[in-house]
OpenMM code with the backbone's topology and positions (N, CA, C; nanometers):
from openmm import Vec3, app, unit

residues = "MET ALA LEU ILE ILE THR SER ALA MET THR PRO TRP MET VAL LEU ALA ASP GLY ILE ASP LEU VAL SER TYR PHE SER ARG THR PRO CYS ASP ASN VAL MET ALA ALA ILE PRO ILE ALA LEU LEU LEU MET ALA ALA ASN TYR GLY LEU ASN PHE VAL VAL ILE GLY LEU PRO ALA GLN ARG ILE GLY SER VAL SER VAL GLN GLN MET SER ARG SER LEU VAL TRP LEU THR LEU TRP GLY GLN ILE ALA ASP ARG ILE GLY ALA VAL LEU ALA GLY SER LEU ALA GLY LEU VAL THR GLU ILE LEU GLY LEU LYS GLY GLU GLY ALA TRP ALA ALA PRO LEU LEU GLY LEU ASN PHE THR PHE SER ALA ILE SER ILE ALA ILE LEU VAL PHE ALA PHE ALA ARG LYS LYS TRP ASP ILE SER LEU ARG HIS SER LEU TRP ILE SER THR ALA ALA GLY ILE LEU THR ASN PRO ALA TRP ALA MET GLY LEU TRP PHE LEU".split()
positions = [
    Vec3(9.8854, -2.6515, 18.2766),
    Vec3(9.8884, -2.7388, 18.1613),
    Vec3(9.7907, -2.8549, 18.1816),
    Vec3(9.7845, -2.9051, 18.3043),
    Vec3(9.6925, -3.0158, 18.3312),
    Vec3(9.5484, -2.9728, 18.3079),
    Vec3(9.5184, -2.8479, 18.3413),
    Vec3(9.3836, -2.7964, 18.3202),
    Vec3(9.3491, -2.7936, 18.1718),
    Vec3(9.4437, -2.7530, 18.0896),
    Vec3(9.4200, -2.7473, 17.9453),
    Vec3(9.4024, -2.8869, 17.8882),
    Vec3(9.4853, -2.9816, 17.9296),
    Vec3(9.4734, -3.1200, 17.8813),
    Vec3(9.3404, -3.1792, 17.9249),
    Vec3(9.3042, -3.1577, 18.0508),
    Vec3(9.1774, -3.2100, 18.1008),
    Vec3(9.0600, -3.1491, 18.0258),
    Vec3(9.0675, -3.0181, 18.0004),
    Vec3(8.9563, -2.9544, 17.9313),
    Vec3(8.9471, -2.9992, 17.7859),
    Vec3(9.0582, -3.0389, 17.7257),
    Vec3(9.0545, -3.0895, 17.5886),
    Vec3(8.9818, -3.2230, 17.5832),
    Vec3(8.9984, -3.3032, 17.6893),
    Vec3(8.9338, -3.4340, 17.6922),
    Vec3(8.7874, -3.4237, 17.7328),
    Vec3(8.7526, -3.3227, 17.8126),
    Vec3(8.6160, -3.3093, 17.8614),
    Vec3(8.5699, -3.1638, 17.8538),
    Vec3(8.5608, -3.1063, 17.7330),
    Vec3(8.5269, -2.9641, 17.7230),
    Vec3(8.3871, -2.9297, 17.7746),
    Vec3(8.2920, -3.0205, 17.7660),
    Vec3(8.1581, -2.9926, 17.8141),
    Vec3(8.1556, -2.9741, 17.9649),
    Vec3(8.2467, -3.0403, 18.0360),
    Vec3(8.2511, -3.0259, 18.1810),
    Vec3(8.3090, -2.8899, 18.2199),
    Vec3(8.4079, -2.8452, 18.1465),
    Vec3(8.4716, -2.7178, 18.1788),
    Vec3(8.3763, -2.6026, 18.1525),
    Vec3(8.2945, -2.6126, 18.0479),
    Vec3(8.2036, -2.5044, 18.0136),
    Vec3(8.0657, -2.5210, 18.0775),
    Vec3(8.0465, -2.6252, 18.1570),
    Vec3(7.9155, -2.6514, 18.2145),
    Vec3(7.8687, -2.5380, 18.3048),
    Vec3(7.9599, -2.4698, 18.3697),
    Vec3(7.9204, -2.3613, 18.4581),
    Vec3(7.9241, -2.2252, 18.3887),
    Vec3(7.9498, -2.2239, 18.2583),
    Vec3(7.9509, -2.0996, 18.1828),
    Vec3(8.0817, -2.0236, 18.1902),
    Vec3(8.1807, -2.0778, 18.2570),
    Vec3(8.3106, -2.0115, 18.2690),
    Vec3(8.4084, -2.0832, 18.1775),
    Vec3(8.4691, -2.0097, 18.0885),
    Vec3(8.5622, -2.0669, 17.9920),
    Vec3(8.7026, -2.0672, 18.0511),
    Vec3(8.7397, -2.1747, 18.1169),
    Vec3(8.8698, -2.1828, 18.1825),
    Vec3(8.9850, -2.1991, 18.0843),
    Vec3(8.9602, -2.2613, 17.9694),
    Vec3(9.0687, -2.2792, 17.8723),
    Vec3(9.1189, -2.1436, 17.8261),
    Vec3(9.0287, -2.0551, 17.7869),
    Vec3(9.0734, -1.9250, 17.7368),
    Vec3(9.1321, -1.8396, 17.8481),
    Vec3(9.0847, -1.8555, 17.9707),
    Vec3(9.1397, -1.7772, 18.0820),
    Vec3(9.2843, -1.8162, 18.1102),
    Vec3(9.3113, -1.9451, 18.1163),
    Vec3(9.4469, -1.9890, 18.1488),
    Vec3(9.5390, -1.9958, 18.0278),
    Vec3(9.4858, -2.0191, 17.9090),
    Vec3(9.5719, -2.0222, 17.7909),
    Vec3(9.5902, -1.8834, 17.7325),
    Vec3(9.5094, -1.7882, 17.7773),
    Vec3(9.5140, -1.6497, 17.7301),
    Vec3(9.4866, -1.6399, 17.5805),
    Vec3(9.4023, -1.7277, 17.5305),
    Vec3(9.3591, -1.7237, 17.3907),
    Vec3(9.2074, -1.7133, 17.3885),
    Vec3(9.1487, -1.6583, 17.2820),
    Vec3(9.0030, -1.6440, 17.2765),
    Vec3(8.9319, -1.7713, 17.2320),
    Vec3(8.9825, -1.8866, 17.2701),
    Vec3(8.9263, -2.0141, 17.2241),
    Vec3(8.8853, -2.1002, 17.3422),
    Vec3(8.7809, -2.1784, 17.3220),
    Vec3(8.7442, -2.2759, 17.4232),
    Vec3(8.7865, -2.4162, 17.3816),
    Vec3(8.8562, -2.4266, 17.2703),
    Vec3(8.9041, -2.5543, 17.2189),
    Vec3(9.0566, -2.5530, 17.2200),
    Vec3(9.1172, -2.6516, 17.2839),
    Vec3(9.2627, -2.6549, 17.2978),
    Vec3(9.3319, -2.6672, 17.1630),
    Vec3(9.2767, -2.7425, 17.0714),
    Vec3(9.3422, -2.7588, 16.9411),
    Vec3(9.3455, -2.6273, 16.8634),
    Vec3(9.2476, -2.5427, 16.8837),
    Vec3(9.2505, -2.4098, 16.8213),
    Vec3(9.3381, -2.3144, 16.9012),
    Vec3(9.3478, -2.3364, 17.0316),
    Vec3(9.4256, -2.2471, 17.1181),
    Vec3(9.5761, -2.2622, 17.0969),
    Vec3(9.6226, -2.3811, 17.0593),
    Vec3(9.7670, -2.4048, 17.0466),
    Vec3(9.8317, -2.3154, 16.9415),
    Vec3(9.7833, -2.3107, 16.8155),
    Vec3(9.8486, -2.2213, 16.7190),
    Vec3(9.8352, -2.0737, 16.7570),
    Vec3(9.7220, -2.0364, 16.8162),
    Vec3(9.7047, -1.8983, 16.8592),
    Vec3(9.8033, -1.8670, 16.9717),
    Vec3(9.8203, -1.9610, 17.0642),
    Vec3(9.9156, -1.9409, 17.1736),
    Vec3(10.0579, -1.9262, 17.1204),
    Vec3(10.0950, -2.0055, 17.0202),
    Vec3(10.2287, -1.9932, 16.9616),
    Vec3(10.2482, -1.8579, 16.8945),
    Vec3(10.1462, -1.8116, 16.8247),
    Vec3(10.1530, -1.6795, 16.7627),
    Vec3(10.1641, -1.5702, 16.8691),
    Vec3(10.0859, -1.5823, 16.9751),
    Vec3(10.0924, -1.4854, 17.0841),
    Vec3(10.2282, -1.4881, 17.1544),
    Vec3(10.2881, -1.6079, 17.1657),
    Vec3(10.4221, -1.6185, 17.2266),
    Vec3(10.5258, -1.5462, 17.1418),
    Vec3(10.5160, -1.5587, 17.0097),
    Vec3(10.6091, -1.4882, 16.9208),
    Vec3(10.5910, -1.3367, 16.9355),
    Vec3(10.4670, -1.2913, 16.9404),
    Vec3(10.4409, -1.1488, 16.9604),
    Vec3(10.4902, -1.1040, 17.0981),
    Vec3(10.4710, -1.1883, 17.1981),
    Vec3(10.5170, -1.1583, 17.3331),
    Vec3(10.6693, -1.1452, 17.3368),
    Vec3(10.7386, -1.2351, 17.2671),
    Vec3(10.8844, -1.2276, 17.2598),
    Vec3(10.9274, -1.0953, 17.1964),
    Vec3(10.8608, -1.0564, 17.0884),
    Vec3(10.8937, -0.9298, 17.0224),
    Vec3(10.8722, -0.8106, 17.1147),
    Vec3(10.7608, -0.8109, 17.1864),
    Vec3(10.7334, -0.7039, 17.2817),
    Vec3(10.8368, -0.7032, 17.3939),
    Vec3(10.8708, -0.8219, 17.4440),
    Vec3(10.9740, -0.8319, 17.5486),
    Vec3(11.1078, -0.7797, 17.4989),
    Vec3(11.1392, -0.8081, 17.3727),
    Vec3(11.2659, -0.7614, 17.3167),
    Vec3(11.2703, -0.6088, 17.3142),
    Vec3(11.1577, -0.5467, 17.2752),
    Vec3(11.1537, -0.4005, 17.2670),
    Vec3(11.1512, -0.3358, 17.4056),
    Vec3(11.0649, -0.3860, 17.4948),
    Vec3(11.0449, -0.3228, 17.6257),
    Vec3(11.1555, -0.3584, 17.7248),
    Vec3(11.2062, -0.4818, 17.7184),
    Vec3(11.3042, -0.5283, 17.8169),
    Vec3(11.4432, -0.5404, 17.7561),
    Vec3(11.4526, -0.6112, 17.6446),
    Vec3(11.5820, -0.6455, 17.5867),
    Vec3(11.6633, -0.5276, 17.5387),
    Vec3(11.6018, -0.4406, 17.4602),
    Vec3(11.6770, -0.3265, 17.4077),
    Vec3(11.7263, -0.2327, 17.5176),
    Vec3(11.6409, -0.1933, 17.6130),
    Vec3(11.6933, -0.1094, 17.7212),
    Vec3(11.8004, -0.1802, 17.8048),
    Vec3(11.7807, -0.3074, 17.8334),
    Vec3(11.8787, -0.3812, 17.9138),
    Vec3(12.0107, -0.3957, 17.8388),
    Vec3(12.0028, -0.4189, 17.7100),
    Vec3(12.1243, -0.4327, 17.6298),
    Vec3(12.1967, -0.2985, 17.6204),
    Vec3(12.1214, -0.1913, 17.6077),
    Vec3(12.1802, -0.0582, 17.5969),
    Vec3(12.2450, -0.0148, 17.7286),
    Vec3(12.1796, -0.0460, 17.8403),
    Vec3(12.2291, -0.0052, 17.9724),
    Vec3(12.3395, -0.0987, 18.0216),
    Vec3(12.3183, -0.2295, 18.0025),
    Vec3(12.4126, -0.3287, 18.0542),
    Vec3(12.5228, -0.3600, 17.9561),
    Vec3(12.5948, -0.4643, 17.9878),
    Vec3(12.7071, -0.5054, 17.9026),
    Vec3(12.6797, -0.6391, 17.8351),
    Vec3(12.5525, -0.6658, 17.8066),
    Vec3(12.5123, -0.7930, 17.7471),
    Vec3(12.5023, -0.7762, 17.5956),
    Vec3(12.5527, -0.8740, 17.5227),
    Vec3(12.5450, -0.8684, 17.3769),
    Vec3(12.4019, -0.8940, 17.3306),
    Vec3(12.3710, -0.8528, 17.2096),
    Vec3(12.2374, -0.8726, 17.1535),
    Vec3(12.2066, -1.0219, 17.1436),
    Vec3(12.3064, -1.1024, 17.1055),
    Vec3(12.2850, -1.2474, 17.0939),
    Vec3(12.2524, -1.3093, 17.2300),
    Vec3(12.3290, -1.2724, 17.3322),
    Vec3(12.3035, -1.3271, 17.4653),
    Vec3(12.1677, -1.2799, 17.5171),
    Vec3(12.1343, -1.1541, 17.4912),
    Vec3(12.0058, -1.1001, 17.5330),
    Vec3(11.8917, -1.1732, 17.4624),
    Vec3(11.9086, -1.1987, 17.3344),
    Vec3(11.8038, -1.2679, 17.2581),
    Vec3(11.7772, -1.4064, 17.3149),
    Vec3(11.8843, -1.4790, 17.3479),
    Vec3(11.8671, -1.6128, 17.4069),
    Vec3(11.8040, -1.6040, 17.5454),
    Vec3(11.8481, -1.5088, 17.6253),
    Vec3(11.7908, -1.4930, 17.7597),
    Vec3(11.6434, -1.4586, 17.7533),
    Vec3(11.6059, -1.3793, 17.6540),
    Vec3(11.4660, -1.3390, 17.6424),
    Vec3(11.3740, -1.4548, 17.6051),
    Vec3(11.4281, -1.5563, 17.5385),
    Vec3(11.3465, -1.6760, 17.5129),
    Vec3(11.3051, -1.7362, 17.6462),
    Vec3(11.4016, -1.7534, 17.7358),
    Vec3(11.3713, -1.8103, 17.8677),
    Vec3(11.2846, -1.7166, 17.9503),
    Vec3(11.3124, -1.5874, 17.9433),
    Vec3(11.2310, -1.4924, 18.0173),
    Vec3(11.0866, -1.4959, 17.9681),
    Vec3(11.0669, -1.5078, 17.8381),
    Vec3(10.9319, -1.5146, 17.7820),
    Vec3(10.8593, -1.6402, 17.8310),
    Vec3(10.9292, -1.7528, 17.8342),
    Vec3(10.8675, -1.8769, 17.8827),
    Vec3(10.8364, -1.8683, 18.0317),
    Vec3(10.9316, -1.8212, 18.1115),
    Vec3(10.9079, -1.8047, 18.2555),
    Vec3(10.8005, -1.6996, 18.2802),
    Vec3(10.7922, -1.6008, 18.1917),
    Vec3(10.6899, -1.4981, 18.2040),
    Vec3(10.5493, -1.5537, 18.1938),
    Vec3(10.5327, -1.6598, 18.1157),
    Vec3(10.4010, -1.7240, 18.1070),
    Vec3(10.3605, -1.7809, 18.2424),
    Vec3(10.4568, -1.8407, 18.3102),
    Vec3(10.4287, -1.8962, 18.4433),
    Vec3(10.4001, -1.7831, 18.5415),
    Vec3(10.4805, -1.6775, 18.5341),
    Vec3(10.4589, -1.5629, 18.6230),
    Vec3(10.3196, -1.5038, 18.6015),
    Vec3(10.2783, -1.4923, 18.4765),
    Vec3(10.1455, -1.4398, 18.4471),
    Vec3(10.0366, -1.5307, 18.5017),
    Vec3(10.0541, -1.6618, 18.4883),
    Vec3(9.9528, -1.7557, 18.5387),
    Vec3(9.9453, -1.7503, 18.6908),
    Vec3(10.0566, -1.7249, 18.7569),
    Vec3(10.0541, -1.7069, 18.9023),
    Vec3(9.9643, -1.5873, 18.9355),
    Vec3(9.9818, -1.4790, 18.8615),
    Vec3(9.8952, -1.3627, 18.8807),
    Vec3(9.7496, -1.3950, 18.8543),
    Vec3(9.7232, -1.4753, 18.7511),
    Vec3(9.5855, -1.5123, 18.7172),
    Vec3(9.5225, -1.5973, 18.8274),
    Vec3(9.5983, -1.6897, 18.8820),
    Vec3(9.5454, -1.7754, 18.9897),
    Vec3(9.5173, -1.6928, 19.1145),
    Vec3(9.6101, -1.6047, 19.1502),
    Vec3(9.5870, -1.5188, 19.2672),
    Vec3(9.4641, -1.4302, 19.2457),
    Vec3(9.4523, -1.3736, 19.1264),
    Vec3(9.3373, -1.2881, 19.0955),
    Vec3(9.2070, -1.3667, 19.1018),
    Vec3(9.2070, -1.4856, 19.0420),
    Vec3(9.0874, -1.5689, 19.0446),
    Vec3(9.0475, -1.6089, 19.1848),
    Vec3(9.1481, -1.6293, 19.2687),
    Vec3(9.1212, -1.6685, 19.4070),
    Vec3(9.0600, -1.5550, 19.4888),
    Vec3(9.0953, -1.4326, 19.4556),
    Vec3(9.0505, -1.3191, 19.5360),
    Vec3(8.9365, -1.2387, 19.4750),
    Vec3(8.9026, -1.2638, 19.3500),
    Vec3(8.7997, -1.1831, 19.2826),
    Vec3(8.6645, -1.1932, 19.3523),
    Vec3(8.6259, -1.3109, 19.3943),
    Vec3(8.4980, -1.3279, 19.4634),
    Vec3(8.4937, -1.2517, 19.5946),
    Vec3(8.6025, -1.2572, 19.6686),
    Vec3(8.6096, -1.1866, 19.7962),
    Vec3(8.6013, -1.0357, 19.7755),
    Vec3(8.6735, -0.9840, 19.6773),
    Vec3(8.6707, -0.8403, 19.6487),
    Vec3(8.5322, -0.7989, 19.6012),
    Vec3(8.4678, -0.8818, 19.5208),
    Vec3(8.3322, -0.8535, 19.4741),
    Vec3(8.2370, -0.8411, 19.5929),
    Vec3(8.2512, -0.9326, 19.6883),
    Vec3(8.1677, -0.9278, 19.8093),
    Vec3(8.1964, -0.8033, 19.8919),
    Vec3(8.3228, -0.7735, 19.9141),
    Vec3(8.3611, -0.6573, 19.9944),
    Vec3(8.3088, -0.5283, 19.9333),
    Vec3(8.3177, -0.5179, 19.8001),
    Vec3(8.2700, -0.3984, 19.7313),
    Vec3(8.1184, -0.3952, 19.7157),
    Vec3(8.0523, -0.5066, 19.7473),
    Vec3(7.9065, -0.5133, 19.7384),
    Vec3(7.8539, -0.5142, 19.5959),
    Vec3(7.9342, -0.5640, 19.5026),
    Vec3(7.8915, -0.5686, 19.3627),
    Vec3(7.7922, -0.6828, 19.3433),
    Vec3(7.6901, -0.6570, 19.2637),
    Vec3(7.5853, -0.7565, 19.2399),
    Vec3(7.5693, -0.7794, 19.0909),
    Vec3(7.5147, -0.8942, 19.0564),
    Vec3(7.4853, -0.9255, 18.9174),
    Vec3(7.5774, -1.0336, 18.8640),
    Vec3(7.5408, -1.0811, 18.7459),
    Vec3(7.6123, -1.1936, 18.6864),
    Vec3(7.7579, -1.1616, 18.6547),
    Vec3(7.7853, -1.0425, 18.6059),
    Vec3(7.9222, -1.0063, 18.5690),
    Vec3(7.9924, -0.9210, 18.6725),
    Vec3(7.9430, -0.9204, 18.7942),
    Vec3(7.9995, -0.8351, 18.8989),
    Vec3(8.1459, -0.8671, 18.9279),
    Vec3(8.1863, -0.9882, 18.9050),
    Vec3(8.3231, -1.0305, 18.9350),
    Vec3(8.4222, -0.9886, 18.8270),
    Vec3(8.3735, -0.9449, 18.7080),
    Vec3(8.4628, -0.9193, 18.5946),
    Vec3(8.5613, -0.8056, 18.6220),
    Vec3(8.5134, -0.6917, 18.6700),
    Vec3(8.6033, -0.5781, 18.6949),
    Vec3(8.7051, -0.6094, 18.8045),
    Vec3(8.6630, -0.6664, 18.9181),
    Vec3(8.7640, -0.7028, 19.0171),
    Vec3(8.8648, -0.8062, 18.9644),
    Vec3(8.8172, -0.9009, 18.8852),
    Vec3(8.9074, -1.0009, 18.8290),
    Vec3(9.0110, -0.9348, 18.7384),
    Vec3(8.9662, -0.8448, 18.6508),
    Vec3(9.0591, -0.7772, 18.5606),
    Vec3(9.1598, -0.6923, 18.6373),
    Vec3(9.1118, -0.6167, 18.7346),
    Vec3(9.2017, -0.5323, 18.8138),
    Vec3(9.3029, -0.6125, 18.8929),
    Vec3(9.2549, -0.7169, 18.9585),
    Vec3(9.3461, -0.8025, 19.0365),
    Vec3(9.4425, -0.8775, 18.9459),
    Vec3(9.3919, -0.9248, 18.8318),
    Vec3(9.4776, -0.9969, 18.7379),
    Vec3(9.5892, -0.9059, 18.6887),
    Vec3(9.5545, -0.7832, 18.6507),
    Vec3(9.6564, -0.6896, 18.6046),
    Vec3(9.7588, -0.6642, 18.7150),
    Vec3(9.7118, -0.6403, 18.8360),
    Vec3(9.8005, -0.6085, 18.9472),
    Vec3(9.8937, -0.7238, 18.9805),
    Vec3(9.8376, -0.8428, 19.0012),
    Vec3(9.9210, -0.9566, 19.0404),
    Vec3(10.0132, -1.0033, 18.9274),
    Vec3(9.9648, -0.9978, 18.8041),
    Vec3(10.0512, -1.0325, 18.6912),
    Vec3(10.1645, -0.9318, 18.6780),
    Vec3(10.1342, -0.8036, 18.6957),
    Vec3(10.2375, -0.7000, 18.6871),
    Vec3(10.3452, -0.7227, 18.7931),
    Vec3(10.3036, -0.7548, 18.9132),
    Vec3(10.4004, -0.7783, 19.0211),
    Vec3(10.4860, -0.9003, 18.9915),
    Vec3(10.4237, -1.0098, 18.9498),
    Vec3(10.5013, -1.1317, 18.9254),
    Vec3(10.5940, -1.1168, 18.8048),
    Vec3(10.5484, -1.0469, 18.7004),
    Vec3(10.6334, -1.0228, 18.5833),
    Vec3(10.7491, -0.9311, 18.6211),
    Vec3(10.7204, -0.8262, 18.6982),
    Vec3(10.8258, -0.7325, 18.7398),
    Vec3(10.9320, -0.8034, 18.8240),
    Vec3(10.8901, -0.8918, 18.9125),
    Vec3(10.9868, -0.9667, 18.9945),
    Vec3(11.0753, -1.0542, 18.9060),
    Vec3(11.0145, -1.1207, 18.8088),
    Vec3(11.0914, -1.2055, 18.7174),
    Vec3(11.1919, -1.1228, 18.6373),
    Vec3(11.1478, -1.0129, 18.5794),
    Vec3(11.2371, -0.9287, 18.4993),
    Vec3(11.3471, -0.8697, 18.5873),
    Vec3(11.3124, -0.8300, 18.7081),
    Vec3(11.4130, -0.7764, 18.8006),
    Vec3(11.5213, -0.8811, 18.8282),
    Vec3(11.4801, -1.0055, 18.8505),
    Vec3(11.5771, -1.1127, 18.8757),
    Vec3(11.6688, -1.1329, 18.7551),
    Vec3(11.6126, -1.1329, 18.6351),
    Vec3(11.6951, -1.1463, 18.5145),
    Vec3(11.7908, -1.0277, 18.5021),
    Vec3(11.7390, -0.9076, 18.5231),
    Vec3(11.8208, -0.7871, 18.5066),
    Vec3(11.9377, -0.7845, 18.6049),
    Vec3(11.9121, -0.8200, 18.7267),
    Vec3(12.0179, -0.8142, 18.8285),
    Vec3(12.1153, -0.9314, 18.8192),
    Vec3(12.0629, -1.0515, 18.8027),
    Vec3(12.1470, -1.1723, 18.8086),
    Vec3(12.2099, -1.2088, 18.6746),
    Vec3(12.1297, -1.2102, 18.5688),
    Vec3(12.1810, -1.2561, 18.4392),
    Vec3(12.2509, -1.1448, 18.3615),
    Vec3(12.1981, -1.0230, 18.3709),
    Vec3(12.2493, -0.9160, 18.2863),
    Vec3(12.3324, -0.8146, 18.3629),
    Vec3(12.3419, -0.8297, 18.4958),
    Vec3(12.4259, -0.7454, 18.5807),
    Vec3(12.3964, -0.5963, 18.5607),
    Vec3(12.2701, -0.5619, 18.5690),
    Vec3(12.2260, -0.4231, 18.5533),
    Vec3(12.2094, -0.3619, 18.6924),
    Vec3(12.2380, -0.2345, 18.7040),
    Vec3(12.2311, -0.1661, 18.8331),
    Vec3(12.0906, -0.1766, 18.8935),
    Vec3(12.0839, -0.1578, 19.0231),
    Vec3(11.9568, -0.1669, 19.0951),
    Vec3(11.8553, -0.0674, 19.0397),
    Vec3(11.8948, 0.0562, 19.0229),
    Vec3(11.8048, 0.1603, 18.9750),
    Vec3(11.7497, 0.1283, 18.8359),
    Vec3(11.8381, 0.0900, 18.7445),
    Vec3(11.7935, 0.0569, 18.6088),
    Vec3(11.7101, -0.0712, 18.6066),
    Vec3(11.7454, -0.1667, 18.6908),
    Vec3(11.6666, -0.2906, 18.6998),
    Vec3(11.5247, -0.2614, 18.7458),
    Vec3(11.5114, -0.1707, 18.8417),
    Vec3(11.3781, -0.1326, 18.8894),
    Vec3(11.2967, -0.0655, 18.7788),
    Vec3(11.3586, 0.0216, 18.7027),
    Vec3(11.2883, 0.0884, 18.5926),
    Vec3(11.2449, -0.0107, 18.4856),
    Vec3(11.3364, -0.0969, 18.4450),
    Vec3(11.3042, -0.1943, 18.3395),
    Vec3(11.1967, -0.2914, 18.3863),
    Vec3(11.2077, -0.3403, 18.5096),
    Vec3(11.1097, -0.4372, 18.5590),
    Vec3(10.9720, -0.3730, 18.5787),
    Vec3(10.9678, -0.2477, 18.6217),
    Vec3(10.8392, -0.1785, 18.6349),
    Vec3(10.7743, -0.1586, 18.4983),
    Vec3(10.8535, -0.1146, 18.4008),
    Vec3(10.8013, -0.0980, 18.2643),
    Vec3(10.7514, -0.2312, 18.2101),
    Vec3(10.8259, -0.3380, 18.2342),
    Vec3(10.7856, -0.4702, 18.1862),
    Vec3(10.6560, -0.5157, 18.2519),
    Vec3(10.6444, -0.4960, 18.3827),
    Vec3(10.5233, -0.5368, 18.4533),
    Vec3(10.3989, -0.4676, 18.4003),
    Vec3(10.4147, -0.3431, 18.3576),
    Vec3(10.3000, -0.2672, 18.3075),
    Vec3(10.2785, -0.2897, 18.1578),
    Vec3(10.3837, -0.2734, 18.0780),
    Vec3(10.3685, -0.2733, 17.9323),
    Vec3(10.3571, -0.4117, 17.8698),
    Vec3(10.4183, -0.5128, 17.9306),
    Vec3(10.4122, -0.6474, 17.8716),
    Vec3(10.3094, -0.7361, 17.9408),
    Vec3(10.2241, -0.6784, 18.0215),
    Vec3(10.1256, -0.7523, 18.0994),
    Vec3(10.0143, -0.8057, 18.0090),
    Vec3(9.9932, -0.9382, 18.0038),
    Vec3(9.8872, -0.9952, 17.9198),
    Vec3(9.7463, -0.9570, 17.9633),
    Vec3(9.7315, -0.9011, 18.0810),
    Vec3(9.5988, -0.8605, 18.1266),
    Vec3(9.5417, -0.7482, 18.0399),
    Vec3(9.6269, -0.6729, 17.9711),
    Vec3(9.5772, -0.5722, 17.8777),
    Vec3(9.4899, -0.6386, 17.7715),
    Vec3(9.5406, -0.7454, 17.7133),
    Vec3(9.4667, -0.8148, 17.6079),
    Vec3(9.3390, -0.8771, 17.6629),
    Vec3(9.3468, -0.9325, 17.7823),
    Vec3(9.2291, -0.9928, 17.8424),
    Vec3(9.1219, -0.8870, 17.8659),
    Vec3(9.1627, -0.7668, 17.9061),
    Vec3(9.0678, -0.6584, 17.9266),
    Vec3(8.9985, -0.6174, 17.7990),
    Vec3(9.0705, -0.6251, 17.6871),
    Vec3(9.0108, -0.5896, 17.5575),
    Vec3(8.8997, -0.6857, 17.5187),
    Vec3(8.9104, -0.8134, 17.5623),
    Vec3(8.8063, -0.9118, 17.5293),
    Vec3(8.6735, -0.8748, 17.5941),
    Vec3(8.6792, -0.8016, 17.7064),
    Vec3(8.5561, -0.7669, 17.7762),
    Vec3(8.4915, -0.6402, 17.7211),
    Vec3(8.5580, -0.5702, 17.6288),
    Vec3(8.5001, -0.4474, 17.5732),
    Vec3(8.3921, -0.4773, 17.4722),
] * unit.nanometer
topology = app.Topology()
chain = topology.addChain("A")
for resn in residues:
    res = topology.addResidue(resn, chain)
    for name in ("N", "CA", "C"):
        topology.addAtom(name, app.Element.getBySymbol(name[0]), res)
């Protein structure tokens, strides 16, 4: 959040190196925070809907949680999921240069494929861990079903899919 606030006050500094950090961390296609906020809210609503379908409905069907309780829990899961995704993004950003070097990739965009792959992987892991914790602790779902739901969530609700589409 501090990065977004700082970039709103000094956008020329953030874009001086040609890397758009606002859109990377806010997960919106904007380099302006005032434009990113409504888009982020719309994306959060879509994310909640996707979470409800991929996580909530199976968990409600398998577990003993009511739809109302699941709906409220998914609000928190969606918010915590943003943090989990950003953890994946930071880890990916930290390691993309190293992976690019190890693979011997050259050129201006050489870091893009490793960044996307690492971002997807680390975001999937962090999202799956979060969903697993909710499934086991809040919704009292069996270990086997929790693993299935959290794996599906890590893959299907991963924001790195959308980020990959921006590079096409």
